[in-house]
Phi, psi and omega in degrees: 000134182285149173279154175296145182285134178248126184281127171285147181294147177282145191280322183232166184294319186262035174255154172216179179250149171236154184257125174261109183267126183279145185287163177202140177286322185261125181296331180279355186293160179302133176281124183236131181212174173217160181246141174223150185272139174228149178264116184294327178297322178283326178300327185292346185250359181216181181297131187281129189268007186218158177250142183256133181268131172241123184203173182261129185294318187077219178299135179279000180287124183258093181226021179248119188270138171229164177260118177238116187051040176085351182249176182269131176229124183269127178232174181282164179296319181293326178292316181298316183296318178299319182293325179290326175285327184279340184295132177280165180268332183233353178216165185283162174225133182261123183228157167249119179231113188304322184291337180255320185282348176247129172289099189291342182274346181262113178295321180299314178294317175304312178305316180291316183291323177301320179293339182265355191304318180299321178292322179301314178286329179291322186279349184287148177299318173200165176254132175263114180263109182266117178263357180105183181289142187244150171279175180293322180296322180298316179297322180294324175299312182294325170301321182295318180293328177293317177298320178300320181294319180293323174296320179299318180290321180294330181252038184294345182286340181286118183270341179278103187292325177294324174296314181300318179297314175308312182298315180300314180294322185289320182286319181239074178286155180260140171280167181302317181298319181288328174298320180295320178293324180295318177303317179293326178297309181290341174270005179303140183301334184303326185287347190250353185280147182298313188294322186296340179302304181285338181292322177270340177289325185267001182288134170291324178211144180230132176244131177264127178245115178238096191073230181264001179272137181238135182214140176296141183296324178295322177298317180295318183292316179295314181294321182294328181293343175290323189255344189298339181280354183292126182298338178287343178270338174092203183304137177252011187295317178300323180292317179300313178307312181300310182298321181294319179294327181294340179253355186214129178256027185296146182302309184291323177298318181296310186282339181270355176290141180274063183268145184259158176206146179290331178246123181301339178291332181289344177297336176263310187290335177291346179246011186305308182284330179294316181291327177300317176293337171276001176095007177257119176262113176273162171300152180299144184301137180211096184289350175287340178284157178286156180300318183296323177291320177301314181295321178298309180295323182290318175303316181295316180296321178292321176298313184284321181285329184271342182058043181207154176261007189293341179294333175296334185283001175276343200262015179274083179226159189268351183238042184289144179302146184276347181266008178260143171296162187295339184268353185264122174299148169270097186296347176276354184213045184283159178252152175300144180297138178270135180263113184269150175271345176256116181253128170272184176287108190272354173246118186285140169286154184307320182291347180253006182292135186298150178251126177259116180222121170053043177082003180247153183241123179257118179243162173243135184207174181241120185287124177276319184172183174243162181283119179255339180219132175233131186277348184092161183297128179288127185243118174232147168268100185265013185275342184282151175290163185300316189284348179248012183298136178283099183291336179290329176292313177300313182301321177299321179290316181297324178300319179296322178293321178296320180296323180292318183277349179299124182301132180286333186270355179212072186295344179269354182294152180239359185295340179292335178297317178293323178298315182296314179302310182301319180295316181292317184284338180299328184291343183271355181276124178257146184295336181262339184073013184250324187291314184242143182289156175294146177278124180289155179298324183292314181297319184293322181290321176300318180294324176296319179294327179295314182289327176295320179297314179297323178297321179295328182290338178296336187272353180265130184300321183292330178283321181295334185286353176095025180278085186297326182296321177295321180291321178299309177302318179297320183291322177299316178300319179298311183293334177278346187286177179291141179283332178078006180246002171087332185277323179236139183279330183235139183294322181291348176268348181279111180291329173298316180295311176302315183296320180293321179295323179290323180294315177304316179294311184291328180286329188253004180294133182090345177277176186224127176279139183226158172239126180264162180297338182279356182092011178270147178240137178197182181240144178208180181298146184293352177282356182296147180227157178306138182087351174301153186263138174259118184230140177254122185253137168304138180093354180261154181269354183195166172296157176242157171258125174233162182225143180295140174219079185073237180276350185247190179224156176249139174280122188260311179165194185271146172266086187281148180083284178047064176261143185291136183270068184198180185303322176267096190286349185231115175235121180281145179285146181260169173264020177271091189280331180061218180279126182253144176267156179260136181229135177251112181269137181237000000 
C-alpha cells in the first residue's frame, strides 16, 4: 500500500513546483508523475520548460488517486481527466497544475503561490486551456473553425470584413446539431471563471484542448465571431464579455465581469496580478482573513490606486452581504458599470483622494440637493414576451411618473416630459455599445409621443378622477394609431417600439424615481428615503445618493439620469468644485 504524498517545503519565495507527467500508451492507465522545484526568476531569463494548465476544478472532492514520486496523491475528477488527455504516449510532459503543484492544505503556501500566479503563467511556454471531454459534434465544430481560419488567410486580400464573414458562413455552414454543440462550447464554465481571466491574459501562447482536439485560442475567437450571431446558438453575452476582456486589462472591466469562483475571496485574489499591472497594489493574499475584510481592503486600495470613485458604482445590488459597509461592493454579485452622460472629474486630484480609516471611508463632495419626492419602487411585469406586453400596464406606470414630476407651480408645462424621457432612456446606454442595441430614431420618437400623450391625459378631469378604464382605452387608441415615422403603420406592430418599452421596464424595475430640491430628476436604488442627499464627489462619474446615519452617512446608490427640471433639461456638471464638505461613509 502506498503512503500518502507529503509536500516538501519550497526553498525560496519565488519558487514553485512543476509536474513531470510520465507517458502511457493507454489513456485509462494509472497516472504517474513527479514534482520538481523551479525558480521563476531564473525561468524569466531563459526558455521556459513547462506548460501551464488552465481548467475548471468542478467538484472539489479529491477521491481520484494518482502516483506522485512513488506515493499516493488524491486529486479531483476534472484534474484526473485533463491529465489523461494531456499525457504523451512516448515521452514525458512538464506541466504546472495548481491543484497538484500547490500544497492546498497549507494556508501559508497557498497565500504565497497565489501572489505568484501571474508570474507562473507569464513564465510558461504556453497555456493549455482544458474545456473537458468533447462530443463528436463538438469536435466537428472545432474542425469547422479551423477551416474558417484557413479561408480567412486565403482571402486576406478581402478588405470588407462583413463580406468575408458572409463568405465564411456560406462556405462552411453549421448544421442544427453543430449549432447545439457550439452553444454548449460557448456555455462552458471556463469562460466564466475568475481565475481563467488572468491565466489567458498572461499567456505567451494559448492552446484550447477540447477532448483530444487541439486548437489555437486566437483561431477559436476569430472563428466563433463568425457564428455567434446565429439565433440557433442563442445568447452571445458570455462570449462578448470574454472577447472584451481578452483585449482589455482595464481595472473596471476586470472587476465588473460576472465571473464565478467557488471561494468569494478569489474574486479579488484571482485579479491580484492583473490589477498590479494596472498600477493597483492590493494587500498580499491571506486566506485566513474573512471575505468582508478582504473586500474592504481591496476596495480601499482600488479607490486610492485608481484615483477614481468608479469602483463604488459596482455595488448597487439587492443581495449584498450584511457584513459589508455600505460603500464596499459585494464582488460576488457585482453589476456592470453604468455609463453616465453627466461626467464629473473622473481622475482625482491628490487632495481629493479618499481616506480609509478603521473600516470607514472619508470623502469630499458637493451637495446638489436633498430628495423631496420619491415615486416608490417601480414595478413592471417583465416576464411577458415583447409582442404580448401589456401596453396599458406600462402606460399606467409612466402616467404615474409624469404626475409626480409635473411642476406644481406650472401645471400646464410640458418640459418635464422631455426630462422623464431622457432619464428613463439614459439607463439603457452601455459604455461599450455592445450589450444593448442602439435606440432607433423611430422607436425613440414613438416613446416620446407616448409620454406626451399620457401627459395630455393628466390635463383632463375625467382621467384625473381615476377612471382607469377610460385611460386604458385611450392608451389602446394611441397604440393602434399611426406612428408617424413611416416604417411601421401601427405603433403596436413596431417591434422596435415594443422592445424599447420592455428595455425601459426591465432596466428600471425595482428602482425609484426621485425629484431633488435642486430641480433634478433621476433614478436611484429603492432604499432611498426622503431627505437623502444628492452629492457630487470628485472622481465619480455621476452624483451619488447618501443618507445620514448619526454623525456618519450610508452610501445608497447612484443618481442615474439626473436631468435638470427646467426649460433647459440637460445641464452638464462642471469641474468648479468650490468648497467641499467632508462625508464619512460607514
